[in-house]
Kinemage of the C-alpha trace (Angstrom):
@kinemage 1
@onewidth
@group {chain A} dominant
@subgroup {mainchain}
@vectorlist {calphas} color= white
{ca met a 1} P 0.000 0.000 0.000
{ca met a 2} L 1.058 3.602 -0.172
{ca leu a 3} L 2.400 3.519 3.395
{ca asp a 4} L 4.875 0.907 2.228
{ca glu a 5} L 5.646 2.652 -1.059
{ca ala a 6} L 6.497 6.024 0.470
{ca val a 7} L 10.266 6.210 0.918
{ca asp a 8} L 10.485 9.606 2.586
{ca pro a 9} L 9.642 9.339 6.321
{ca leu a 10} L 7.880 12.707 6.218
{ca glu a 11} L 5.533 11.491 3.473
{ca gln a 12} L 4.766 8.425 5.580
{ca leu a 13} L 4.028 10.540 8.638
{ca glu a 14} L 1.815 12.906 6.680
{ca leu a 15} L -0.215 9.967 5.436
{ca ile a 16} L -0.494 8.540 8.960
{ca tyr a 17} L -1.714 11.958 10.111
{ca ile a 18} L -4.361 12.068 7.375
{ca leu a 19} L -5.492 8.509 8.122
{ca gln a 20} L -5.866 9.414 11.788
{ca arg a 21} L -7.834 12.579 11.126
{ca leu a 22} L -10.139 10.787 8.683
{ca gly a 23} L -10.794 8.027 11.224
{ca leu a 24} L -9.187 5.357 9.038
{ca ser a 25} L -5.962 4.587 10.899
{ca tyr a 26} L -7.426 1.631 12.807
{ca his a 27} L -7.580 -0.275 9.517
{ca phe a 28} L -3.795 -0.003 9.156
{ca glu a 29} L -2.552 -0.257 12.747
{ca asp a 30} L 0.088 -2.915 12.084
{ca lys a 31} L 1.655 -1.063 9.156
{ca ile a 32} L 1.566 2.241 11.018
{ca ser a 33} L 3.270 0.655 14.032
{ca arg a 34} L 6.028 -0.807 11.864
{ca ile a 35} L 6.666 2.512 10.131
{ca leu a 36} L 6.843 4.467 13.380
{ca glu a 37} L 9.154 1.896 14.914
{ca ala a 38} L 11.482 2.157 11.922
{ca ile a 39} L 11.498 5.958 12.110
{ca tyr a 40} L 12.220 5.834 15.837
{ca ile a 41} L 15.044 3.306 15.453
{ca thr a 42} L 16.749 5.263 12.673
{ca asn a 43} L 16.516 8.409 14.811
{ca asp a 44} L 15.296 10.321 11.768
{ca ile a 45} L 13.670 12.965 13.963
{ca asp a 46} L 17.109 14.322 14.909
{ca glu a 47} L 17.983 14.742 11.240
{ca met a 48} L 14.856 16.820 10.649
{ca cys a 49} L 15.664 19.005 13.660
{ca asn a 50} L 19.180 19.566 12.384
{ca arg a 51} L 17.691 20.740 9.080
{ca gly a 52} L 15.560 23.273 10.943
{ca asn a 53} L 12.304 21.736 9.741
{ca leu a 54} L 9.842 22.595 12.522
{ca tyr a 55} L 6.852 21.080 10.747
{ca ala a 56} L 8.520 17.701 10.213
{ca ser a 57} L 10.092 17.629 13.667
{ca ala a 58} L 6.869 18.462 15.508
{ca leu a 59} L 4.782 16.038 13.456
{ca lys a 60} L 7.232 13.209 14.100
{ca phe a 61} L 7.457 14.075 17.795
{ca arg a 62} L 3.682 14.049 18.258
{ca leu a 63} L 3.031 10.816 16.386
{ca leu a 64} L 5.900 8.977 18.076
{ca arg a 65} L 4.931 10.124 21.574
{ca gln a 66} L 1.296 9.367 20.852
{ca his a 67} L 2.314 5.777 20.131
{ca gly a 68} L 4.344 5.439 23.313
{ca tyr a 69} L 7.872 6.251 22.163
{ca arg a 70} L 10.127 8.210 24.524
{ca val a 71} L 11.108 11.198 22.420
{ca pro a 72} L 12.923 13.931 24.395
{ca gln a 73} L 11.383 17.384 24.339
{ca glu a 74} L 14.909 18.809 24.114
{ca ile a 75} L 14.794 18.296 20.340
{ca phe a 76} L 12.947 21.619 20.163
{ca asn a 77} L 15.918 23.470 21.661
{ca ser a 78} L 17.377 23.522 18.151
{ca phe a 79} L 14.607 25.969 17.217
{ca lys a 80} L 15.628 28.469 19.902
{ca asn a 81} L 18.011 31.403 19.620
{ca gln a 82} L 20.968 32.229 21.840
{ca lys a 83} L 18.635 33.947 24.311
{ca gly a 84} L 16.733 30.708 24.844
{ca thr a 85} L 13.522 31.811 23.138
{ca phe a 86} L 11.988 30.416 19.976
{ca lys a 87} L 13.376 31.978 16.811
{ca ala a 88} L 11.411 34.831 15.244
{ca cys a 89} L 11.681 33.274 11.780
{ca leu a 90} L 9.348 30.477 12.918
{ca thr a 91} L 6.410 32.887 13.002
{ca glu a 92} L 6.036 32.524 9.223
{ca asp a 93} L 5.762 28.730 9.390
{ca ile a 94} L 2.074 28.326 10.249
{ca lys a 95} L 1.939 24.594 9.503
{ca gly a 96} L 5.014 24.099 11.650
{ca leu a 97} L 3.549 26.177 14.476
{ca leu a 98} L 0.312 24.217 14.287
{ca cys a 99} L 2.213 20.933 14.598
{ca leu a 100} L 4.273 22.375 17.470
{ca tyr a 101} L 1.067 23.481 19.208
{ca glu a 102} L -0.483 20.018 18.863
{ca ala a 103} L 2.754 18.331 19.969
{ca ser a 104} L 2.945 20.484 23.096
{ca phe a 105} L -0.073 18.733 24.589
{ca leu a 106} L 1.852 15.474 24.876
{ca leu a 107} L 3.966 16.873 27.690
{ca ile a 108} L 4.924 15.424 31.041
{ca glu a 109} L 3.771 17.364 34.108
{ca gly a 110} L 6.008 20.157 35.293
{ca lys a 111} L 7.636 23.187 33.720
{ca ser a 112} L 8.963 22.122 30.373
{ca ile a 113} L 10.167 23.113 26.947
{ca leu a 114} L 6.801 21.969 25.615
{ca glu a 115} L 5.008 24.497 27.811
{ca glu a 116} L 7.186 27.239 26.352
{ca ala a 117} L 6.466 25.840 22.899
{ca arg a 118} L 2.726 25.883 23.545
{ca asp a 119} L 2.770 29.502 24.713
{ca phe a 120} L 4.836 30.567 21.704
{ca ala a 121} L 2.794 28.625 19.156
{ca thr a 122} L -0.550 29.688 20.642
{ca lys a 123} L 0.378 33.368 20.499
{ca gln a 124} L 1.519 33.163 16.887
{ca leu a 125} L -1.471 31.101 15.764
{ca glu a 126} L -3.921 33.472 17.446
{ca glu a 127} L -2.310 36.371 15.584
{ca tyr a 128} L -2.578 34.408 12.340
{ca val a 129} L -6.293 33.777 12.909
{ca glu a 130} L -6.852 37.472 13.592
{ca glu a 131} L -5.292 38.442 10.280
{ca asn a 132} L -6.644 35.616 8.084
{ca lys a 133} L -10.332 34.804 7.847
{ca asp a 134} L -10.547 32.225 5.081
{ca gly a 135} L -8.829 29.199 3.607
{ca asn a 136} L -8.382 25.612 4.721
{ca leu a 137} L -5.399 26.341 6.934
{ca phe a 138} L -7.337 29.076 8.730
{ca ala a 139} L -10.175 26.646 9.466
{ca val a 140} L -7.814 23.968 10.789
{ca val a 141} L -5.903 26.455 12.966
{ca ser a 142} L -9.108 27.932 14.409
{ca his a 143} L -10.426 24.454 15.128
{ca ala a 144} L -7.195 23.481 16.895
{ca leu a 145} L -7.196 26.598 19.064
{ca glu a 146} L -10.720 25.780 20.230
{ca leu a 147} L -9.600 22.352 21.439
{ca pro a 148} L -6.331 20.528 20.654
{ca leu a 149} L -6.429 17.272 18.754
{ca his a 150} L -5.010 15.338 21.721
{ca trp a 151} L -8.145 16.162 23.739
{ca arg a 152} L -10.669 15.324 21.041
{ca met a 153} L -12.426 12.031 20.314
{ca leu a 154} L -10.989 11.045 16.950
{ca arg a 155} L -14.104 9.218 15.760
{ca leu a 156} L -16.266 12.313 16.302
{ca glu a 157} L -13.480 14.530 14.988
{ca ala a 158} L -13.419 12.526 11.761
{ca arg a 159} L -16.740 13.976 10.608
{ca trp a 160} L -15.430 17.525 10.853
{ca phe a 161} L -12.138 16.696 9.160
{ca ile a 162} L -13.807 14.800 6.314
{ca asp a 163} L -15.646 17.987 5.361
{ca glu a 164} L -12.436 20.031 5.587
{ca tyr a 165} L -10.451 17.456 3.646
{ca arg a 166} L -13.004 17.574 0.835
{ca arg a 167} L -12.145 21.256 0.338
{ca asn a 168} L -8.391 20.602 0.238
{ca glu a 169} L -6.705 21.115 -3.132
{ca asp a 170} L -4.641 17.942 -2.627
{ca thr a 171} L -7.539 15.713 -1.598
{ca asn a 172} L -7.056 12.028 -2.344
{ca pro a 173} L -10.479 10.952 -3.717
{ca ile a 174} L -10.000 7.316 -2.694
{ca leu a 175} L -9.192 8.251 0.897
{ca leu a 176} L -12.081 10.705 0.991
{ca glu a 177} L -14.630 8.141 -0.152
{ca leu a 178} L -13.133 5.512 2.158
{ca ala a 179} L -13.515 7.895 5.088
{ca glu a 180} L -17.116 8.755 4.235
{ca leu a 181} L -18.105 5.105 3.815
{ca asp a 182} L -16.288 4.101 6.993
{ca phe a 183} L -17.932 6.873 9.001
{ca asn a 184} L -21.382 5.900 7.737
{ca met a 185} L -20.773 2.237 8.521
{ca ile a 186} L -19.695 3.081 12.061
{ca thr a 187} L -22.467 5.554 12.837
{ca gly a 188} L -25.385 3.987 10.954
{ca ser a 189} L -26.660 0.965 9.066
{ca pro a 190} L -25.276 1.264 5.547
{ca pro a 191} L -26.644 -0.857 2.701
{ca arg a 192} L -24.624 -3.869 1.572
{ca arg a 193} L -23.476 -2.071 -1.548
{ca ser a 194} L -21.743 0.529 0.657
{ca lys a 195} L -19.833 -2.206 2.472
{ca arg a 196} L -18.826 -3.798 -0.820
{ca arg a 197} L -17.750 -0.408 -2.152
{ca phe a 198} L -15.636 0.169 0.962
{ca lys a 199} L -13.883 -3.174 0.525
{ca arg a 200} L -13.120 -2.444 -3.118
{ca leu a 201} L -11.751 1.015 -2.369
{ca asn a 202} L -9.692 -0.340 0.492
{ca cys a 203} L -8.119 -2.851 -1.877
{ca ile a 204} L -7.362 -0.095 -4.382
{ca phe a 205} L -5.722 2.029 -1.696
{ca glu a 206} L -3.809 -0.878 -0.220
{ca phe a 207} L -2.450 -2.448 -3.374
{ca lys a 208} L -2.241 0.362 -5.918
{ca gly a 209} L -1.637 3.415 -3.787
{ca ser a 210} L -1.710 6.990 -5.026
{ca glu a 211} L 0.095 10.273 -4.478
{ca met a 212} L -1.111 12.495 -1.703
{ca glu a 213} L 0.224 15.364 0.354
{ca met a 214} L -1.226 16.889 3.491
């Protein structure tokens, strides 16, 4: 499937993120676990931090911690300046800030780098929302500021994200239809043809794959 075909770890993580948000990840738990284990073992997260890629680093951190891996919060020190505060240049990276904000909620109790990260990211994202009133990214940021993903019920969250994903320019039509069929099967009593359609689409996604970006 596409999870196996993607060579770049970031592409794999972006797909895992999309599968989670669409409520589909439980269909691919074994493959997702193997991919995350491989990323953790190869220590690829450090490489992304060294490149200064906040988006990739925060996404990897959140997904790995969410799945029980001990990833040190100190990786985010590489995004600080000599004064010990987060670099001003990060304010332009809204996707990175959003991932940092979501990652900050997987902290351990006590004063931490992640608390500083949350304060910084929240401030910048709130300013972004004030200045931008449309677009998919605006909707996702506003939604996150209302309640972080870590505190939401993913099954209920899937309905909201399906609608947002439909408006995305890079929407994968197979994933979108899979998510809609899966949601209807979970929350209602779909006709047999819907179940058959889901199985066919799942096979297409699993064996053929397709290109998709977040």
